[in-house]
Backbone as CSV, one residue per row, in Angstrom:
resi,resn,N_x,N_y,N_z,CA_x,CA_y,CA_z,C_x,C_y,C_z
1,MET,89.536,81.390,135.085,89.865,81.604,133.691,88.649,82.102,132.919
2,ALA,87.460,81.618,133.285,86.240,82.061,132.590,86.003,83.549,132.821
3,ALA,86.245,84.001,134.035,86.057,85.428,134.337,87.065,86.269,133.569
4,ALA,88.292,85.824,133.506,89.322,86.560,132.767,88.987,86.583,131.281
5,ARG,88.585,85.440,130.744,88.219,85.379,129.324,87.069,86.338,129.033
6,ARG,86.078,86.343,129.893,84.917,87.222,129.729,85.342,88.696,129.748
7,GLN,86.157,89.063,130.714,86.603,90.458,130.841,87.465,90.883,129.654
8,PHE,88.394,90.024,129.253,89.247,90.361,128.111,88.434,90.431,126.820
9,ALA,87.459,89.546,126.668,86.615,89.564,125.467,85.770,90.831,125.418
10,GLU,85.265,91.238,126.563,84.390,92.414,126.621,85.164,93.724,126.531
11,LYS,86.311,93.787,127.204,87.024,95.064,127.339,88.361,95.125,126.611
12,GLY,88.841,93.992,126.125,90.151,93.965,125.500,91.246,93.918,126.552
13,PHE,92.466,93.709,126.090,93.597,93.627,127.013,93.752,94.911,127.820
14,TYR,93.671,96.051,127.132,93.920,97.320,127.814,92.760,97.754,128.710
15,GLY,91.544,97.368,128.367,90.381,97.771,129.162,90.150,96.906,130.382
16,ALA,90.535,95.635,130.311,90.352,94.727,131.446,91.440,95.007,132.478
17,SER,91.099,94.749,133.723,92.087,94.966,134.785,92.086,93.777,135.736
18,ILE,93.215,93.575,136.375,93.326,92.523,137.391,92.310,92.787,138.502
19,ALA,92.169,94.041,138.891,91.221,94.385,139.958,89.792,94.034,139.537
20,GLY,89.423,94.329,138.287,88.080,94.027,137.810,87.827,92.532,137.738
21,ILE,88.805,91.780,137.307,88.666,90.325,137.234,88.562,89.752,138.643
22,ALA,89.423,90.210,139.532,89.378,89.743,140.927,88.037,90.091,141.561
23,ASP,87.544,91.288,141.293,86.257,91.711,141.844,85.139,90.791,141.368
24,GLU,85.145,90.445,140.089,84.124,89.534,139.557,84.176,88.185,140.256
25,LEU,85.375,87.768,140.638,85.546,86.477,141.310,85.302,86.556,142.817
26,GLY,85.142,87.780,143.326,84.941,87.944,144.765,86.224,87.730,145.555
27,MET,87.342,88.072,144.944,88.623,87.933,145.627,89.391,89.247,145.535
28,THR,90.465,89.328,146.248,91.264,90.546,146.201,92.207,90.494,144.999
29,LYS,92.651,91.664,144.607,93.616,91.777,143.521,94.894,91.018,143.884
30,GLN,95.312,91.141,145.140,96.538,90.482,145.597,96.408,88.959,145.513
31,ALA,95.218,88.436,145.802,95.014,86.981,145.722,95.155,86.504,144.274
32,LEU,94.613,87.282,143.345,94.734,86.911,141.940,96.188,87.039,141.473
33,LEU,96.862,88.077,141.946,98.267,88.267,141.579,99.171,87.171,142.153
34,TYR,98.712,86.500,143.191,99.475,85.371,143.734,99.580,84.266,142.676
35,HIS,98.501,84.069,141.897,98.466,83.018,140.874,99.046,83.482,139.531
36,PHE,98.856,84.755,139.225,99.353,85.336,137.970,100.031,86.645,138.334
37,ARG,101.344,86.702,138.190,102.116,87.860,138.654,101.729,89.159,137.962
38,ARG,101.302,89.052,136.682,100.971,90.252,135.915,99.731,89.977,135.069
39,LYS,99.102,91.033,134.638,97.948,90.888,133.747,98.362,90.159,132.478
40,GLU,99.564,90.419,131.992,100.065,89.770,130.787,100.112,88.256,130.938
41,ASP,100.459,87.787,132.154,100.529,86.344,132.401,99.140,85.707,132.363
42,LEU,98.173,86.372,132.943,96.800,85.871,132.928,96.257,85.870,131.497
43,TYR,96.508,86.939,130.789,96.061,87.049,129.402,96.696,85.960,128.537
44,ALA,97.978,85.726,128.736,98.681,84.684,127.984,98.058,83.319,128.247
45,GLU,97.684,83.048,129.484,97.063,81.766,129.809,95.696,81.633,129.144
46,VAL,94.939,82.714,129.086,93.639,82.685,128.396,93.856,82.396,126.912
47,LEU,94.796,83.083,126.275,95.088,82.853,124.862,95.593,81.434,124.615
48,ARG,96.437,80.944,125.500,96.964,79.584,125.350,95.831,78.562,125.377
49,ARG,94.877,78.741,126.274,93.754,77.798,126.382,92.862,77.848,125.137
50,ILE,92.630,79.034,124.618,91.829,79.139,123.392,92.578,78.468,122.241
51,SER,93.868,78.723,122.140,94.677,78.112,121.088,94.666,76.588,121.208
52,ASP,94.809,76.075,122.413,94.779,74.623,122.620,93.433,74.031,122.194
53,LYS,92.364,74.750,122.502,91.034,74.286,122.110,90.912,74.231,120.588
54,LEU,91.400,75.255,119.914,91.354,75.279,118.454,92.251,74.206,117.846
55,LEU,93.409,74.018,118.436,94.338,73.010,117.931,93.748,71.606,118.040
56,ARG,92.883,71.385,119.028,92.222,70.076,119.151,91.410,69.743,117.907
57,PHE,90.807,70.756,117.263,90.040,70.493,116.043,90.946,69.969,114.941
58,VAL,92.136,70.518,114.860,93.083,70.051,113.851,93.469,68.603,114.149
59,ARG,93.732,68.321,115.392,94.156,66.965,115.766,93.009,65.957,115.674
60,MET,91.810,66.349,116.066,90.658,65.439,116.011,90.261,65.127,114.574
61,ALA,90.457,66.069,113.680,90.084,65.854,112.284,91.039,64.915,111.588
62,ASP,92.165,64.655,112.201,93.195,63.819,111.592,92.883,62.336,111.818
63,GLN,91.764,61.890,111.275,91.365,60.490,111.373,91.821,59.757,110.116
64,PRO,92.457,58.609,110.266,92.970,57.902,109.095,91.871,57.538,108.087
65,SER,90.639,57.402,108.548,89.563,57.010,107.643,89.085,58.165,106.760
66,ASP,89.382,59.386,107.152,88.937,60.544,106.373,90.011,60.970,105.384
67,GLU,89.581,61.245,104.158,90.545,61.794,103.202,90.834,63.236,103.608
68,PRO,92.008,63.753,103.246,92.432,65.076,103.718,91.449,66.218,103.414
69,GLY,90.775,66.183,102.265,89.798,67.233,101.976,88.656,67.218,102.976
70,ARG,88.221,66.033,103.345,87.150,65.897,104.348,87.662,66.332,105.720
71,GLN,88.917,66.011,106.020,89.510,66.456,107.280,89.466,67.980,107.379
72,LEU,89.826,68.643,106.284,89.814,70.103,106.274,88.398,70.634,106.502
73,GLU,87.419,70.035,105.853,86.023,70.437,106.076,85.643,70.249,107.545
74,ASN,86.044,69.117,108.139,85.727,68.856,109.547,86.353,69.902,110.467
75,ILE,87.577,70.291,110.168,88.242,71.324,110.970,87.460,72.628,110.883
76,VAL,87.147,73.056,109.671,86.450,74.331,109.472,85.082,74.302,110.151
77,LEU,84.347,73.220,109.980,83.017,73.125,110.600,83.123,73.050,112.121
78,GLY,84.130,72.358,112.626,84.340,72.304,114.072,84.639,73.675,114.646
79,ILE,85.474,74.431,113.958,85.799,75.790,114.402,84.553,76.664,114.376
80,TYR,83.757,76.533,113.325,82.520,77.310,113.224,81.588,77.004,114.399
81,HIS,81.330,75.737,114.648,80.409,75.370,115.728,80.955,75.785,117.093
82,ALA,82.253,75.654,117.288,82.861,76.101,118.551,82.724,77.609,118.715
83,ALA,82.880,78.347,117.629,82.755,79.809,117.691,81.323,80.212,118.022
84,ILE,80.353,79.524,117.444,78.944,79.810,117.747,78.655,79.509,119.218
85,GLU,79.204,78.412,119.729,78.971,78.017,121.120,79.777,78.844,122.117
86,ASN,80.907,79.394,121.696,81.797,80.167,122.583,82.140,81.511,121.946
87,PRO,81.161,82.377,121.776,81.449,83.651,121.103,82.463,84.518,121.839
88,GLU,82.612,84.328,123.152,83.613,85.111,123.881,85.021,84.823,123.375
89,ASP,85.306,83.564,123.061,86.628,83.222,122.528,86.879,83.979,121.230
90,THR,85.859,84.002,120.383,85.993,84.685,119.089,86.183,86.180,119.284
91,ARG,85.376,86.789,120.152,85.524,88.227,120.419,86.915,88.530,120.949
92,LEU,87.410,87.675,121.836,88.731,87.908,122.402,89.803,87.812,121.316
93,LEU,89.699,86.839,120.438,90.697,86.705,119.371,90.661,87.895,118.417
94,VAL,89.469,88.379,118.099,89.369,89.550,117.224,89.946,90.767,117.927
95,ARG,89.627,90.933,119.199,90.209,92.047,119.963,91.732,91.946,119.992
96,GLU,92.236,90.741,120.139,93.695,90.548,120.170,94.311,91.005,118.854
97,LEU,93.680,90.667,117.748,94.206,91.103,116.453,94.190,92.622,116.331
98,LEU,93.165,93.252,116.875,93.062,94.706,116.796,93.965,95.408,117.811
99,ASP,93.982,94.893,119.036,94.693,95.560,120.133,96.182,95.248,120.182
100,ASN,96.604,94.179,119.553,97.979,93.724,119.707,98.970,94.521,118.878
101,GLN,98.514,95.473,118.119,99.418,96.247,117.267,100.591,96.807,118.077
102,ALA,100.317,97.355,119.241,101.371,97.981,120.042,102.253,96.951,120.752
103,ARG,101.702,95.773,121.055,102.455,94.760,121.801,103.168,93.763,120.890
104,ALA,102.866,93.757,119.617,103.379,92.721,118.712,104.903,92.648,118.688
105,ASP,105.559,93.789,118.741,107.024,93.786,118.680,107.663,93.150,119.906
106,GLN,106.961,93.162,121.032,107.513,92.596,122.256,107.042,91.157,122.505
107,ALA,106.158,90.644,121.660,105.604,89.301,121.876,106.708,88.259,121.802
108,LYS,106.697,87.370,122.767,107.677,86.296,122.797,107.054,84.974,122.366
109,THR,105.748,84.855,122.546,105.038,83.628,122.209,103.818,83.976,121.376
110,TRP,103.640,83.235,120.293,102.461,83.397,119.437,101.637,82.123,119.581
111,TYR,100.608,82.188,120.402,99.863,80.998,120.788,99.084,80.363,119.638
112,LEU,98.717,81.123,118.632,97.923,80.575,117.542,98.756,79.972,116.409
113,THR,100.078,80.106,116.474,100.926,79.588,115.410,100.737,78.080,115.184
114,PRO,100.747,77.235,116.227,100.563,75.798,115.972,99.209,75.485,115.325
115,PHE,98.197,76.212,115.721,96.866,76.019,115.140,96.865,76.377,113.653
116,LEU,97.379,77.547,113.314,97.416,77.974,111.913,98.305,77.056,111.075
117,ASP,99.456,76.668,111.621,100.341,75.746,110.913,99.671,74.389,110.717
118,GLY,98.894,73.956,111.704,98.184,72.682,111.604,97.168,72.677,110.475
119,ILE,96.400,73.763,110.365,95.424,73.847,109.271,96.161,73.872,107.927
120,ALA,97.206,74.655,107.840,97.976,74.731,106.590,98.528,73.360,106.220
121,SER,98.966,72.599,107.193,99.486,71.257,106.940,98.402,70.338,106.393
122,VAL,97.197,70.443,106.932,96.082,69.633,106.420,95.785,70.022,104.976
123,VAL,95.801,71.323,104.674,95.564,71.766,103.295,96.598,71.138,102.373
124,ARG,97.859,71.185,102.773,98.931,70.655,101.919,98.894,69.132,101.796
125,SER,98.226,68.460,102.741,98.161,66.995,102.682,97.092,66.495,101.716
126,VAL,96.243,67.384,101.243,95.233,66.994,100.262,95.947,66.656,98.962
127,PRO,95.634,65.499,98.360,96.295,65.150,97.098,96.182,66.276,96.068
128,GLY,97.322,66.610,95.471,97.380,67.669,94.475,97.619,69.053,95.045
129,MET,97.716,69.179,96.383,97.859,70.495,97.011,99.269,70.761,97.525
130,SER,100.165,69.797,97.428,101.494,69.969,98.020,102.281,71.114,97.391
131,GLY,101.995,71.453,96.144,102.731,72.518,95.478,102.102,73.895,95.602
132,VAL,100.998,74.005,96.319,100.341,75.303,96.469,101.207,76.196,97.345
133,SER,101.369,77.434,96.931,102.261,78.352,97.648,101.760,78.645,99.059
134,GLU,102.718,78.939,99.921,102.396,79.283,101.312,101.466,80.499,101.384
135,PRO,101.724,81.571,100.610,100.799,82.713,100.665,99.366,82.332,100.262
136,ARG,99.226,81.454,99.277,97.889,81.029,98.840,97.194,80.230,99.939
137,VAL,97.921,79.317,100.580,97.340,78.503,101.652,96.917,79.394,102.819
138,PHE,97.805,80.291,103.257,97.465,81.134,104.399,96.373,82.139,104.057
139,SER,96.322,82.593,102.823,95.224,83.487,102.416,93.893,82.761,102.526
140,PHE,93.856,81.523,102.080,92.642,80.719,102.193,92.260,80.516,103.665
141,VAL,93.230,80.116,104.478,92.973,79.870,105.904,92.429,81.141,106.560
142,TYR,93.044,82.282,106.278,92.587,83.541,106.867,91.199,83.942,106.373
143,GLN,90.894,83.664,105.115,89.553,83.965,104.612,88.507,83.167,105.370
144,VAL,88.760,81.891,105.547,87.800,81.034,106.239,87.652,81.461,107.699
145,LEU,88.785,81.609,108.392,88.722,82.000,109.802,88.110,83.389,109.963
146,GLY,88.487,84.303,109.075,87.941,85.659,109.145,86.437,85.688,108.942
147,SER,85.938,84.887,108.018,84.492,84.883,107.793,83.761,84.316,108.999
148,ILE,84.324,83.296,109.631,83.705,82.738,110.840,83.692,83.789,111.940
149,GLU,84.835,84.421,112.178,84.928,85.424,113.238,83.980,86.591,112.985
150,TYR,83.934,87.066,111.775,83.072,88.200,111.443,81.608,87.846,111.664
151,PHE,81.217,86.670,111.224,79.830,86.245,111.409,79.479,86.154,112.894
152,VAL,80.346,85.518,113.667,80.063,85.308,115.087,80.012,86.623,115.859
153,ILE,80.934,87.543,115.585,80.922,88.783,116.364,79.811,89.734,115.925
154,SER,79.195,89.458,114.772,78.114,90.335,114.313,76.726,89.771,114.598
155,THR,76.651,88.699,115.379,75.372,88.039,115.657,74.312,89.002,116.174
156,ALA,74.619,89.767,117.197,73.620,90.668,117.787,73.135,91.691,116.759
157,THR,74.042,92.227,115.986,73.676,93.209,114.966,72.800,92.571,113.890
158,LEU,73.177,91.398,113.413,72.381,90.714,112.388,70.973,90.411,112.896
159,ARG,70.869,89.953,114.136,69.544,89.666,114.711,68.677,90.923,114.734
160,ARG,69.257,92.037,115.124,68.484,93.276,115.210,68.143,93.830,113.830
161,MET,69.064,93.689,112.892,68.834,94.213,111.551,67.781,93.414,110.795
162,TYR,67.843,92.076,110.907,67.007,91.226,110.059,66.019,90.356,110.823
163,GLY,66.102,90.337,112.143,65.184,89.530,112.936,65.731,88.138,113.206
164,ASP,65.170,87.518,114.222,65.640,86.202,114.653,65.469,85.129,113.584
165,ALA,64.322,85.122,112.911,64.054,84.063,111.930,65.074,84.089,110.789
166,THR,65.351,85.274,110.269,66.333,85.379,109.187,67.720,85.019,109.687
167,TYR,68.075,85.514,110.872,69.382,85.186,111.421,69.545,83.666,111.557
168,GLU,68.526,83.002,112.091,68.598,81.549,112.284,68.802,80.826,110.945
169,ARG,68.130,81.277,109.905,68.306,80.655,108.585,69.735,80.880,108.069
170,VAL,70.238,82.085,108.249,71.614,82.372,107.818,72.598,81.539,108.638
171,ARG,72.374,81.457,109.950,73.261,80.664,110.816,73.286,79.202,110.378
172,ASP,72.128,78.664,109.974,72.069,77.275,109.517,72.720,77.096,108.150
173,GLN,72.656,78.107,107.310,73.241,78.039,105.968,74.755,78.252,105.986
174,PHE,75.228,79.015,106.954,76.633,79.414,106.994,77.605,78.236,106.923
175,PRO,77.408,77.161,107.696,78.363,76.049,107.596,78.351,75.385,106.213
176,LEU,77.219,75.382,105.555,77.153,74.821,104.199,77.975,75.673,103.231
177,GLU,77.924,76.991,103.418,78.721,77.887,102.583,80.209,77.715,102.869
178,LEU,80.555,77.509,104.135,81.961,77.260,104.479,82.453,75.984,103.805
179,GLN,81.652,74.945,103.881,81.988,73.676,103.257,82.178,73.856,101.745
180,ASP,81.278,74.598,101.136,81.365,74.866,99.703,82.632,75.654,99.374
181,HIS,82.980,76.628,100.218,84.192,77.423,100.011,85.440,76.526,100.034
182,VAL,85.488,75.607,101.003,86.614,74.684,101.104,86.710,73.843,99.832
183,ARG,85.580,73.307,99.412,85.580,72.443,98.224,85.984,73.209,96.963
184,ARG,85.482,74.422,96.801,85.844,75.221,95.624,87.339,75.536,95.621
185,PHE,87.878,75.894,96.779,89.314,76.178,96.877,90.123,74.956,96.480
186,LEU,89.794,73.815,97.055,90.549,72.592,96.759,90.411,72.205,95.293
187,ASP,89.211,72.295,94.755,88.997,71.959,93.330,89.788,72.890,92.417
188,ALA,89.784,74.171,92.718,90.485,75.145,91.877,91.999,74.929,91.916
189,GLU,92.520,74.609,93.087,93.967,74.437,93.232,94.447,73.115,92.648
190,ARG,93.581,72.117,92.607,93.986,70.804,92.094,93.813,70.714,90.577
191,ARG,93.066,71.656,90.009,92.848,71.671,88.563,94.152,71.999,87.862
192,PRO,94.482,71.254,86.781,95.723,71.586,86.057,95.616,72.963,85.410
193,SER,96.739,73.706,85.399,96.705,75.051,84.812,96.831,75.024,83.324
């Protein structure tokens, strides 16, 4: 699965091949096809595993001792740290968003739906947030996730543009800005109109 994730992250769905993945593993294409009948099946399993990993952050943040706003911060920070530690997952998800345009109409399973719904549910569980519209909640969720993904996939470019020291300072500041973004969103939505 690591080899498939690496190949799909580097080359995208259309650029990666069963033969290339099998070659990286030192096995034949036929041996890999024994376990996964089609490239689509292998790709689906990679996406499912990434989605399950992300969904764990939603479930782990659901501690009874934490108030819902803090739970949301924990989810966002967990996703950020996981993305920094596993940039291949992030690259693959961004590639999926870009490359899936042609396959979207035929998709039967959307692996990230439970994860996105889970975050939205945590947002709505914050006192005073139950009446916030679905478009507003999902816009917020996408802004946060998009900023994390953009930052992570631009790491090499940022390092080269500004140097390691500046990048490291920005990387350390980034989770604080995410936390602040969450708090500002919640404060603004809970304020009476």
